[in-house]
C-alpha positions as CSV (number, residue, x, y, z in Angstrom):
1,M,0.0,0.0,0.0
2,R,2.9,2.4,0.7
3,P,4.0,2.6,-3.0
4,L,0.5,3.5,-4.0
5,R,0.2,6.1,-1.3
6,T,3.5,7.6,-2.5
7,A,2.8,7.6,-6.2
8,Y,-0.8,8.8,-5.8
9,A,-0.6,11.0,-2.7
10,D,-2.2,13.9,-4.6
11,L,-5.3,11.6,-5.1
12,I,-5.4,9.4,-2.0
13,T,-4.7,12.0,0.6
14,P,-7.6,14.4,-0.3
15,F,-10.0,11.5,-0.4
16,E,-9.0,10.1,2.9
17,Q,-9.2,13.6,4.5
18,T,-12.6,14.2,3.0
19,L,-14.2,10.8,3.4
20,M,-12.7,9.4,6.6
21,P,-14.8,11.7,8.8
22,L,-18.0,10.6,6.9
23,R,-17.6,6.9,7.6
24,T,-20.1,5.3,10.0
25,D,-21.6,1.9,10.8
26,G,-18.1,0.5,11.8
27,A,-16.5,1.6,8.6
28,A,-14.0,3.7,10.5
29,D,-12.6,0.5,12.0
30,L,-11.8,-0.9,8.5
31,E,-8.5,0.0,6.9
32,P,-8.6,1.3,3.3
33,R,-8.1,-1.6,0.8
34,A,-5.7,-1.7,-2.0
35,K,-6.0,-4.8,-4.3
36,V,-2.8,-5.1,-6.3
37,W,-2.1,-7.5,-9.2
38,K,1.1,-8.0,-11.1
39,W,0.2,-7.2,-14.7
40,A,3.5,-7.2,-16.5
41,E,7.1,-7.5,-15.4
42,H,7.5,-3.9,-14.4
43,L,3.9,-2.7,-14.1
44,L,1.4,-3.2,-11.3
45,A,-2.4,-2.6,-11.5
46,S,-4.4,-1.8,-8.4
47,T,-7.6,-0.4,-6.9
48,F,-8.0,1.7,-3.8
49,D,-11.2,1.5,-1.8
50,L,-12.7,3.0,1.4
51,W,-15.7,1.6,3.2
52,L,-18.2,4.4,3.9
53,C,-21.3,2.9,5.6
54,N,-23.9,0.2,5.4
55,D,-26.2,0.6,2.4
56,P,-29.4,2.1,3.9
57,D,-31.6,0.1,1.5
58,R,-29.7,-3.2,1.8
59,P,-28.6,-4.2,5.4
60,H,-25.2,-5.9,5.8
61,T,-24.0,-4.5,2.4
62,W,-21.3,-1.8,2.3
63,L,-21.2,1.4,0.3
64,V,-17.6,1.5,-1.0
65,A,-15.8,4.5,-2.4
66,S,-13.1,3.7,-5.0
67,V,-10.7,6.2,-6.4
68,G,-8.3,6.0,-9.4
69,L,-7.6,6.9,-12.9
70,W,-10.4,7.4,-15.4
71,T,-10.2,4.9,-18.3
72,E,-12.1,4.8,-21.5
73,P,-14.7,2.1,-21.8
74,Q,-12.7,0.1,-24.3
75,F,-9.6,0.0,-22.0
76,L,-10.2,-3.6,-20.8
77,D,-10.7,-4.8,-24.4
78,Q,-7.0,-4.1,-25.2
79,E,-4.1,-6.3,-24.3
80,P,-2.5,-6.6,-21.8
81,A,-5.4,-4.8,-19.9
82,A,-7.8,-7.6,-20.9
83,R,-6.0,-9.9,-18.6
84,L,-7.0,-7.9,-15.6
85,G,-10.5,-9.4,-15.8
86,H,-9.0,-12.7,-14.6
87,F,-8.2,-11.1,-11.2
88,D,-11.6,-9.9,-10.1
89,F,-10.9,-6.5,-11.7
90,T,-14.1,-5.1,-13.2
91,P,-14.6,-2.3,-15.8
92,H,-16.3,-0.1,-13.3
93,Q,-13.4,0.0,-10.8
94,P,-11.0,2.9,-11.3
95,P,-7.5,1.5,-11.6
96,L,-4.2,2.8,-10.4
97,F,-0.9,1.8,-12.0
98,L,2.7,1.6,-10.8
99,P,4.7,3.2,-12.1
100,R,2.3,6.0,-12.4
101,P,1.7,7.0,-16.1
102,P,3.4,10.2,-17.0
103,G,1.5,13.4,-17.9
104,P,-1.8,14.9,-16.9
105,A,-4.5,12.5,-15.7
106,T,-8.2,12.5,-15.3
107,F,-9.2,11.0,-12.0
108,T,-12.4,9.2,-11.0
109,A,-14.3,8.3,-7.9
110,R,-17.0,5.8,-7.8
111,V,-19.3,4.8,-4.9
112,T,-21.1,1.5,-5.3
113,G,-23.3,-0.5,-3.0
114,G,-26.3,-2.8,-2.7
115,A,-26.5,-5.6,-5.2
116,F,-24.3,-4.0,-7.9
117,P,-23.8,-6.7,-10.5
118,H,-20.5,-8.6,-10.5
119,K,-18.2,-8.9,-13.5
120,T,-19.7,-12.3,-14.5
121,S,-23.3,-11.1,-14.7
122,S,-25.2,-8.1,-15.9
123,R,-28.1,-8.9,-13.5
124,T,-28.5,-9.0,-9.8
125,K,-29.4,-12.4,-8.3
126,A,-32.2,-11.3,-5.9
127,A,-35.5,-10.2,-7.3
128,D,-35.7,-7.3,-4.9
129,A,-32.1,-6.3,-5.2
130,I,-31.2,-2.7,-5.9
131,G,-27.7,-1.7,-6.8
132,V,-26.4,1.9,-6.6
133,A,-23.4,3.5,-8.3
134,H,-22.4,7.1,-8.4
135,Q,-19.4,8.3,-10.3
136,W,-17.5,11.6,-10.6
137,T,-14.5,12.6,-12.7
138,A,-12.1,15.6,-12.6
139,N,-8.6,16.5,-13.5
140,D,-7.9,18.0,-10.0
141,P,-8.1,15.3,-7.3
142,A,-8.6,17.8,-4.5
143,V,-11.6,19.3,-6.3
144,L,-12.9,15.9,-7.0
145,A,-12.6,14.8,-3.3
146,E,-14.5,17.9,-2.2
147,R,-17.3,17.4,-4.7
148,V,-17.7,13.7,-3.8
149,G,-17.8,14.6,-0.1
150,R,-20.4,17.3,-0.6
151,D,-22.5,15.1,-2.9
152,L,-22.4,12.1,-0.6
153,T,-23.7,14.1,2.4
154,T,-26.6,15.1,0.2
155,L,-27.2,11.7,-1.2
156,L,-26.8,10.0,2.2
157,P,-28.1,12.4,4.9
158,H,-27.4,9.8,7.6
159,L,-23.6,10.2,7.2
160,P,-21.9,12.3,9.9
161,T,-21.7,16.0,9.2
162,P,-18.0,17.0,8.6
163,H,-16.6,19.5,11.0
């Protein structure tokens, strides 16, 4: 996790500062999660997630915020990115790469919860299941974090009010 934090401090730090105070339902006791997969000899692909709270419409299901780089929809159709699908990486998860790609980037944040479909199915399994996904993109990660935090407190009024 330390190499991700170092390479993407400009993205991860503002999100942690903005979202950590909003976490509830025991989410504050859970460490952020970074799933990392070796993709090529000198390249790693990863995701970075923060648990926010229980889904108010689906008990025992977390709302999870993921942050990373924005990728075009056809990204996973290209080799070697197509191999990421074999490691539980799904097209809706914003990826992070090490080493970090050079140049300006567009960042994305995505909050999912409920019965959001898995990569192997486009449908939820339960008849009454409702999935939720909210997504934001911006070139400035601090602006993005602020907007996500503001929108989440509007979408989810049961979250703690930031001080």
